[in-house]
Steps between C-alpha positions, in 0.01 A plus 500: 500500500493630860597844635326679213750373243405374154707233324494363146741244359598304193769234532802653674379860450267674744389848607405605852333841548265680736124505440539794257757319286782723623845364580717674760755251624702542817693273734174401670266524198518197270339666196653500152538316172697181557639240264724206591552634855608846382301821548506697174256776596475661842300818429195531273249763615201634307380857550245716321600867483753431775237347729513148642201272446262313729391142432128435471546130427729238352396227259718188462445402137753213476792387712722711272262795454318748722297820471488800736211750511636834620401863561717802583535616858471325832207408718219249480330319212242780497734743325308703238776488239487682166715228346595142570781271389487133408852357533552156348823309557638164391830313506436252221790533251646802679366781720210685339272772630206668331324811632149617418421850629128578505396866517157521662479879493498587128233251394684386184370193316845360412471119466816357655398144406508581126880484485745213457840490667793477256865460595792473259877528497649780292838376382603846379414676827605208722182504705165335559200725434153448645198636313124503536345446156140605430295199390226714344424863425410690815334837536597632843311785661620698800196711590570871468860437390540311172379230266752300299541179302745218566518301172527122503866397483633819660727434796596678819853429621483431873846372591860475384737241646859553384727198459877520518770287342858507634604701194225759546567535872872541436425799274266653759755453777780647289294815443473532880872442559452143621614156387357152564694288748288185516186378324319211671188327366275215609521170311212592268635847429180665617661724763833675522703673767757754385774648717645824363786722610638839397736502206854545643 
């Protein structure tokens, strides 16, 4: 896409961002997550230790998927960064983003490719959890710091995405002194818009 913008799409859902993958919409900036002519996300900015990132390159994997190669700070592609970030994004079956942070300073031999991504819905907690599951035993060494084992099957929880039913949201609102006024959903029930007001 022109003007330094990156776009991916699947059906009626698409994401427009800058060359770093960041979204900062304004009246003149058409970035965001859109579905069926509605913008659902207007700000999505990645920082590392409070610092914005610089794009080294962008790789269009599929029409619905892209990858950004980033380093902290600003300047040219000759930045001598101590870490880098690989930011992968797709809009197939929802909006998904995966980050891989590579520390080039410590010299660890952590094999990031020896993990499988696992996502599941916890009915009890009412949320989707994302985990990285070790596919094999790994012995990780950080020179001068530590040496430890990651057993096969162990998982690292990387993300929690809470889901809300009308009943659950009503309880949360009541605890804050609010009440639901209207609850609007799309035809498929995938999105909802809730209008709340103070309890009289």
